[in-house]
N, C-alpha and C positions, 0 to 999 in steps of 0.2 A: 504494500500500500504506500503510495507516495504521500508527500506532505500537502496540506491545504494552504493556499496562498490567496488572500483577498486581492481583488483587482487593483486596489489603490496602493498595495504594498510594493516596495522596490527591493528586490533581491539582486545584488550585483553579481556579475559573472564570477564564478570561482567559489562562491559561498557553498558550504556543505550543510545541508539540513536533512536530518534523519526522518525515517518513516513515521507517519502518524503525527508529525508536528503540525501546529497550526500557527500561521502568520497572519495576524488580523489587520484591520484598517490602518493605513498610514504608517506602517512599519518600514524601517530602512535597515537592511542587513548588508554590511559591507562584504566585499569579495573574499577577504581572508578569514571570515568568521567560520567557526566549526560548531554546529548545533546538533545535539543528539536526537534520539528518538522520543516521540511522545511529548515534545516541548510545546508550551503555549507562550507565544509572544503577543501580548495584549496591544490594544490600540495605541499608536504613537510611540512605540518602542524603537530605540536605536541600538544597533549592535555593531561595535567597531571591528576593525580588521584583525587585531590581535586579541581575540576573545574566544574562549572555549566555554560552551554551555553544555553540561552533561544531560543525560537522558532524564526525562520526566520532570524537568524544571518548569516552574510557572513564573513568568515575568509579566507582572500586571501592567496596566495602562500607565503611560508617561514615564517609563524608566529608560535611562540611557546606560547601556553597559559599555563602558569605554575600554580602549586598548589596555592590555595588561591585567584584565579582570578574568579570573577563572571561576566558574561555578561547577562544582561537582554534581553528581546525580541527586535529583530530588530537592533542589534548593527552591525556596519560595521567596520571590522579591515582590513585596507589597506595592500598591499603587503609589506612584510618585516618589519612591525611595531613590536615593542618590548615591552613585559611586563617584569617586574622584580618581585621578591618576597622576596628578602633580601636587606635591605637598605645598609649594609656595608659588602659585601661579601669578604671572603678571602679563598683561596684554602686550607690553612693549619689550618683553624678553622672551626669546624662543627657548622652550624647555622640553621639547619633544624627546630629547635624549635623556631626560631625567624622570621618565615615567617610573612609578613604583608599582610592583606587583601586588595584587590583592587576590587572596584565595579564600573562597567560601566553600567549606567542606560539606560533605554529603548530609542531606536532610535538614540543613539550617534554615531558619525563617528570619527574614529581614522585614520588619513591619512597615506599614504605610508611613511615608514621609521620613523614615530614618535616613541618616547620612553615614556612609562608611568612608572614613578618611583613608587614603591609599597607603599601601605598604604593610598591611596587616593580614592576619589569618583569622577567620571566624571558624571555630571548631565544629565538629560533627554535631548535628542536632541542637546547636545553640539557638536561642530565641531572642532576637533583638526587638524590643517593643516599639510601638508606633512613636515616631518623632525623636527617637534616641539619636545621639551623635557619638559614634564609636570611633575612638582615637587610638586604641591599642588592641593587641591580640585578645581574642575571646576564647575561653576554655570550652571544650566539648560539653554540651548539655547545659551551659550557663544561661540564665535569664538576665538580660541586660536592659536597663531603662534609664532615661534621664539625659541631661545635658550638663557636662559630658556623661556618657553612659557609665553606669556602675552596676555591679552584679548584685541582685537582690534575692536570687534563688537558683534553683535547678529545674530543668524540664525533662519530661520523658520523651521518648521517640514519638509517642502518639500526640504530644503537645499539651500534656497536663503537668501542672506544677507539682514537684515532688516535695514531700515533707522531710527535707534534709537540712542540716545546718550549713552555713556558708563555708565553714572550715571544720577541721577535725575529721571525725569518722562517723559513719552511720549507714543505715540501710533504709530503703523506702520502696513501697510498691506503687506502680502507676495506678492511680485511682480508676482508670478506665479498663486497662488490659490485665492488671495484676502482675505485670513484669517487674522483677526485682532489680533495683539499682543500688550500687554500693559506692559510698564516698570514702576514699582513702587517699592520704597524701595530697589533698587538694584537688583530686580528680574524681569524676564520676564515671562509672562504667556500668553497662548493662550486664547483669549476671547471666551467663549462658546456662541454659537448662540442658542437663545431660540425661540421656535415657538409660 
């Protein structure tokens, strides 16, 4: 099955778009972009040349995914959230050779209107709340809110807040799925079930 492309979308020659992906109204995908399977690019999305978007990502309306941004599988980019790729931009100074890499790992959520300052990594299944401004690396499963963003908790892979302390050690169950999560040495991991 090929991907769907609305007639108003512009996909430059050379862009790779996976099967079952949907490219909606007024989207522009540059020729060097690599987009996986089952991806949704909402209205008015821009995807730069040096961008990789993994399978099953959802990029909501009015998001620009600029050069040097990588989204792993299953990342959610909320409406009008912002990526940057230059730390100290000036119109009168050329800084295209100073782009900083931004990596958003598998399953992370970036809420509506949040801003991700370039040069950082957002960990697996992290959850950035609406309107937050993230200026530093985010741990896997961390719940981040505010300006500047600060961690206020932990989230399950399902997207439910876990009853865990911010630091120390502990265990919690996802209230929706019952999956067990363990906090140790400042990191949360999902406990694998062995048969």
